[in-house]
N, C-alpha and C positions, 0 to 999 in steps of 0.2 A: 504495500497499500504506500501512496505518499509521502511523505514525512509531512506532518502538521505541526506546523508553529504555534505557541500557545503566545499570546500575546495579554501582558500585563500591562495595565492605566499606572503611570505614573502617579496620578492622582488629579496634577496640574493641569489643566485646557486638557484634558480626557490623551493627552498625546499616549499612544501604545511603544509600550518597550521587551526586545528579546528577553526571556531570561537570563542571557550571555551576558548581557550588558551591566549586571549586577553583579560586582567583584566581592571579593574572597572577606572585605574590609569595610563590606557594605557601602560603599560609594558609590554613586551610580551616575553612568557616560551617559550622558545625555544622546542616546540613538533613535529618531522618530522613524518612525516606518508609514509611507503614502500606504492609503487603505488599497488590499488588497482583495480581490473580489473570492470570495468562498470558493474551492472546488467544487466543479458539477459531479455528479454521482457518476458519469461517465466516466471522467477522468479519472477519480479516485478507481472505480473499479480495472484502467485499460492499463494505468499505471500498477496495478497490484498483478497486473498477468508478465508473467517474461513475457519477451518475443525475442524469435531466434532465427534467424533465415528469413530473411523478408526480401522477397524475387521480382523482379518486373513484371509486367502483364496487368487485367484487375484482376481485384480482387488479394494480389501479392503483397500488401501490409496492412502491419495491424497492429502497428502501435499508435498511441496518443497523438503523438506530433505527427505524423502521417495522415490522420484523421482532423489537424486544423491544417493540416498545408493544403488538403482537398477542400475543404470549407471555403479555404481562403482561395481558390479556384474559383470553387462552384459561386464566390459571393462576388466574380470580377462577371462571370458570366451572369451572373441574372440584373448587374450593375444596369442603370435605365438607358446606355444609347446601343442603338441599334447594332455598334458594329464594341465589342469591346477594347482591344486595343490593334493598331497595324502591328502586323504577323512580322517575323523576322522574315527574309527573305534567302533562304534555302537552295534554293534551286534558280538555275540560268540555262537558256540558251543560250549555244554560243558557235556564232560563223562555223564555214569551216571545218575543216580536217581534223580530229585527236591526234592522229601522225604529224601532225605541224607544230605543233601547240607545244609550250611550255612541259605541261607534264610528262611527254615522252620520256625526258629527262628521271624522271621521278616513278616509273612505272616499276611496281614490285608484283605484281601478278594480275594476270589477267583473267576474265571469266567469261562465261558467257552469261550467269544471272547471277546479284548480290540481293541478297533477299533482307534489307532492314527490320530485326524485331523476330528475336528467337523465338519469341512460347507460341505462337500460333505461325506463326514463319516457318521455321521447324518442318512443320508437315508437309508444304509444298515445296521448298527446299529438298525433300526426302524422296518424295515422288518423282521433283524434275530431275534428280540424279539418277535416281533408277530407269529413267531414260538416255540418259549415256551422256546429259551435260556435264561443266565443271560448274559448279555452286556454291557459295559461298554464304554463310551466315552471322551480318554483325548484330549482337546481343551487346548494351552497353551494361547488363547485368552478367552474373553467372547465369549459365541459360539450365533453368532447371525451374522446374513447375510448382507449383503454388501447394501447399499445405493443403489447402481447403478442393476439396475432391468436386468433378463437374459429376454432372449429372445428367444422365444422357439416356435413348431408349438402342438396346442389341440394333434394332435394324440400322440406326442410325452409325454403329460402330465399326458397324460391316463395310460401311462404302470406306472405309480405309482398308480393308481387306482386299478390295475389288480393286482402287488403284494400287494395291500390292506394294502398298509399304509397311503394312502388318500380316502376323500371321493371325488365326483363330485361337491360337495358344497364345501369345501376346495378349488379345485381350483379354483372358483368361486370366495370367497374369498382372494386365494391369486392373483390374476390375475388385474395387478393395470393399463394395456391399452392392449386395439387391435384394432386394424386397418387392413386395405385391400383398397386399392390392393399392390402389393410388386414388382419392380424393379429390373430387372438385366439390366445394359447399358454398353455401352464401347466407349467412347471418340467420339461420334457424328457418332457412325455406328448405331445406334436406341437402342430403350429400347423394353425390354421386359417385360410384365407385369404375372402375375401369385397372385392367390388369396390362403390367406390359409397356408402360407411357414411363418416360423418364425415372425408368425403376431403375436403373444401376449406378453406383457411384465408381467415376473413374476418377484410381490417384495420377495427378501430375502429373507427382515428380516421379514415379514411374514409367507411364507414359510417355512424358520426354525425354525421359532417363534414356526407353526405349528404340522411339524412333532418331536420338540425338547419333547410338552408337552403329545404326542401320545406314545413318546418315555420312557418318565419318570411313563407314565400312567401303560404301560407293566410291569415292573420292573427293567425299566434301566436306571443305575445310570451317570452320569454328570461327571467329574473334570475338573472343567475350572481355567485356571490359572496354567494349569501344561506342564511342557515339557521333553521329553522324551528324558534322560541321557544315557542309555544300557539298554539293550538288553540281559540276556543268556538264550539259550536258552539247556534245558536240552530232558533229550529221553523223560519225560511225563509231561513237561511242559514249557513253554514261561516265567521269570523273566523278569518282565519292571520294572526298579528304576529310577524314575523319580527324575529330580533336585532338586526339592522343598524335596525333603526326602524321600517321599513315595514310599510303594512297592505295584507292584500289581500285580498277576500272574494267570496266562490263559493258556486255552489251546491252543488257537492260536491267532495270533497278527492282526488285521488287518492295514497292513500301506495306510492311507488316506493324508497324507501329503502332496500332491501335487508333480506337478514336479520338487522343490529343497526338497524333501524329502531328510533327511540323513541319510536311510537307501537306500534309490535309489541312494544316491552321492557311499556310500560307496560298490552300489553293481556293478556298473560300472567306481568306479576305478577312478572316476574322470574326465573321457571320456569329452571332448567336441560334445559339441550336433552335429546332422549334417543339421540341418539348424536353425532357428529360425524366431518366427512372432512376429515381435516387432509392436506395436499398442499403439496409444496415441484419445486421443479424449476429449471430454467436453459435460457437460451438461447444456444447458442455456434455459431460457424464454423468452419468447417474440417471437416468430413465427406465424406469421399469418394463411399458408399453411400447416395444421399438421395432416394429415390423410393418408397422405400411407408412404411407407418405402421403403428404400433401400437396399435386402437383398448385391447385389455386383454392382459396382459402378467405372469404373474409367471416371474419368476428362480431362486426361494428356497422354502423352507418356512418356518413361523414362526420369526422372533424375540425376540429380547427388547430392547425401546426403554422408555429412563429404568427406570419400576418397574413397569411392564408389558408384554406378549408383542403383537405387532402381528404383522399379514400384508402386505406391501410390493407393489403392483401398479404397474405401468408404463402409463405413456403416450407414444409418441413421430409427431412430425408434423415435420417438411419446412418447415423458414419461409419466410414469400414474402419474407424481405428480402436474400435473396440465395439462388443453388444449393445452397450448401454451408448453410448455418443450418438448425439441426436443434431443434426444441425437445422439452425430454424431462423429463416431470414424473414422480414418487414419490409415491403417495398409501395410506392406511389411512383403516379405520374401527376406529372406539375408542366407550366407554361415557366423557362426560365427568367422570373422575373423580380422584381424588388420586392420583395419581403415574403417569399419564397422558403420554407422550411432548411434549414441549416442541418447537415447528417449530426450532427450532437443532440440537436432536436429531438430529430429522428428518435435516435437513440435512448435518451432521456424517458419519452413515452415508451419505448420497446422497453424498458425496464418493469412500466406499473403494466402492459398490455400481455408480452408473453408468456407469464405464469396463468392466466387465464383462459387464455387460448390452450396452450400444451399442459392444463391439469396439471402443473410443478410447484414447485419452490422454489426459487433460483438459495435458498437455504441447502437445499439436499440434492444440488448441484454441485460439477465443478467445471471450472470454465475455464474451458481450450483456450479458445481466441475468440476475437469478435471481429467481423467481418463489415465493412462497407464498403461503397463504391456509388460512381455517377453514370448515368449510359445516355451519353446524347443522342437524340434523333434528329434527321432533318429530311424532310416530304422531298425535296427534288436529289432521293438516296434510289441503286447505288451510284456511288460518285463515277463520271466519264473521267477517263484519263486528260491529262489536261498540259503534259508535256509529253515529248517525243521519248521515247525509252524509261518511262517511268510510269507504274503502275500498282495502285492500291490496289491489298487483299487485305480479307478478312475484317473487322473491325473499322481496321482505315477504309474501306471500300465502301460500309455503309449497308451491304451484304444481307446485313442480320438482319429480322422483324422489327419494329417499332416498336413491339411490344413484348418483347426478349428484351432478361439483361444477360445474357450469355451470348456468345459466338460461335462461340464449338460446335456446335450443333447445324449450323448454317455453315459452315466450314467443313461440313462432313458429305453436306449436304452437294455442294458447290468444288470441291475437292476435283472430280475426274472431271468434271466441264473444264476448268480454270486449267489444270495441266496439261490437257490434250490438244488447249485454246494456246496456251503462253509457247507452247512447244511447236506447234504449225507456225506461230508467229517468229520465232525466231527459225526456223528450216526454211518461210519464203523471206526472210527480213522485213515482215509487216511491221515495223516496231516507231509505225508515228505513230501523234497520240488519236488519230482517228482510226486506226486498226485495230490499238489497243481498249478503245472505247467497243467496243463490238464486245471486249470483254466481260463487261460492265455495264448489260445494258437497259434499258429501262425497264421495268417486269411489275406490270399490271396489277397483279396478285399481293406484291409488298406494298405501292402505294396504296391499296384499297386497304389494308390491313391500319390505312392511318386513321379512322373510323374508328376502330376501337381503341385504341390510343385516346382520342378524343373524348372517346364515350365511355371509359374508366378514369380520366382525368375530375377531380371536382372543381368546380367554380362555383365564386359566392354569387354570382350575379344571374346566375342561371334559371333561379327562381325553382326547382323543379325539391319534389323531396328527399328528405337523407337516406333513403334508402333504395333511390330511385339506379342507381347504378347497381346497387344485388340486385334486384329486381330486373332488370335488364340484363346482367351475364347470367341468371338464373334462370330463365326463359330460356335464353340462347341456348345454355346447357343443356334444360330439359328437351328440347327439340332435337336438338342433334343427336341425345342420347337415340332417343326414338326411335330417327332414322339410323341410329346405327353406326358400327364400327366405319366404315367407309366418309363415314361425313365426322363424327365426332374424333377417329383417333389423327388426321392430316391437322385437320387445326387445332391439337395439342400440342403439336409439335410444328408449327408454325407454318403451316405451309395452308395458304387460301385457294380452293379452287371453285372454278362459275360453281356448277351443277349443286353441289353440297352448298354454298354461299346463297344458292335462289331457295333452294326447298329449304334453307333454316329462318330466311327471313320470308319466307313465306307463311313456313305456319307461327311464325313467333306471332305476325300480324294477325292470320284467324285466330289463337288462340288468346293473344291480351293484344286488341286491339287499344286498350286504354291509356296502353305506356307508349303510343305514337306521338302522342303531340309533345311529350315529355324530353323524344330523343331532339326533335325540334328545336327546343330550349338548349340540352345539353348542351349539343354541337352546333348548331348553327347555321342559318340557311349557306351561309362561302361553303363552310366544309361540307354540307349535303350535296352542293352543285359539283364541286369539285368532286367527291368522292364517286357521284353519277357518273364522270368523265372516266375514270379508273375502270369504275365495274361496267362499264359498257366495253371500255378494249380488253377485259380480263374475258369477255363472252368474245370480243372475236380472234384475239390468242387465241383459246380454244377451239373456235370455230377452225385456225389457223393449221394450229396442230393436230388437228384431227382427221380434216381434208384435205389441208393440200399437203402435207407435208411429208405421206407417202405417195405422194407424185411424185412431189422435188427429188425429194434423198434418191432412189435411183439415179437421175439425172447427174450427180451433182461431181462425178468421178468424170465425168464429159468436159465440164469446166475446164476454163487458166487458171492457173494458180491460187492469182487474186479473188478472184472470183468463188472460186471452192471456198476457199479462206472465209470470203465474206458472204455466201450462204451455208455453210457449216455454222459459223455464231449467230444468222438470221430464224436456222430451227433452234436452235438453244434458247434464244430470247424465248420465241414463241411458247417452248416446250415448257421451261423452267417459268416461265413470267404469268404462263396457265397454273401453275404447278403439277402439271401433267408425269414433272417426273418422278411423283411419290406417288408408290405403287401400293399395299400392300402385300408383304413378305405371305412363305406360305405358311408361316406357323399362325400371322396374325390369320390367313383367310381360314385357316381352320378353325381358329377361335369364333370365327364369326359363322361358322356353318354349325359348330354345336351350339351357340346361341340363339340358332333358328330352331331348337328341337328342345322345351321345355324339360327332356328328361335329365337334359345334360346342361342342364342352367350355370354359368359362371360367370355372367356377368349381372351383377349383384346392384338395385339400386333404392337407396333408401329416401325417398324421396315424399315431400306433401305435397297434394293434389291439386 
């Protein structure tokens, strides 16, 4: 615990004096203290927990000082100005050839690809190395996964096997926890239980270690403890200058430095995010009931936090560090505006709300670590390439759903598509910004999910009932449950598809028409109109991928190289933009078939009518 200084009044003018200021001889040193703020409960708790091994990436820091730094960053984002600050210029386009530049004298190593940011970047780096490319990874910290597990479904993990960077034995080795069933519930309205959704806890430490070893065995090179200083893009290469003095040259640079990448800041010109997901939580030991998980749960209506109105949601999962260890997250969606709550304020609420939610007392728990993070989202995502020879990947690209606060599941889903596309771009030397932007195309299903974040963000001016968000979410979830696994499972894994969305919205309107006026008040007419455009495009992409793709695909082999590359990326955009890349796995199909037979019922629902 933090050392508490006991201040004693000297008696005159109420000036406080530290006990050590009193000498053995009874003389008093006139030592006055400025008024000091009493440490918050969060500070006392966090400073009483040993912190070791903080690493890069979201969720890799656990200390109170790291929390305060993140809150300072969040305060800057919430400032009144539309532009937070003029970002540092990291990337410069330089005319001419690298071979004719002064950098040629400092050339140390030449790569096909350099990946900046190792926590998630090591996955794309390994996939590309397996195709025979020379790849380097630059990581400012030690290239090591965080302690806190990534929760994911087995289907998503198998994407890494399909790409060829892991084996199923590797997945078994890295899986620290497995649990079922998984709950979705909303403030006493009922619980919906599902099987096999985000039901695996994967150890990032183990997984990154396995992938890193494979990367290096394929000839990949890691640069740990190095930070990006600047990048000069020439006609024939990109030169990466590291702050520690090293110079690397590559045909292509992949920016995997996350949401707060300095390159992304430059591209977005310091623009304020359109939305933010704030997350706090703990991993504690001492839970007696610890075999199920909560995918999403709300235990209360909207409440005030800071100067804002928020709707809190929960996730909870068994942790792999022990049978009685459990991770609990509390998160909320907010607009980054002055008066938005700080992470420390959320943690203060967390200490009050979590025991009631989990039915425990903190006195009976051993706190292992405290978790926190901020996850910005932009409406114009994914982020197209703004420079030749530089491509955003993972969280830096904005490819993750705006209602998700983890990019690992999104990474596994898109890894195969991006690996193939990047390889073909290098092979054909299609490394201009226009060609690279085809790898991060407009995806209407991703843009459509903006409506869900808006609907889940509480607003003081919306004039809707305090329980409206819970009512709306429960209406959607119970409708999807009635429509079955082909509708519910993709949605729970952040995949929006046109057919299931139409069915769900139609059923909600038929069964609960009374909530429709509140939807207009909550999200606003402009957002609904904008969403309608993406909804139409979602249907259009579904049509194109379903009917036009089969007619075009057999012809692509006869196209010229550049046209072939462009059409392949276009077909992928249709498929992934419509969510049609997601298909039920054989085990999921089997489970769905069993549920259609009442004698083999395994999908249980405890919901109110």
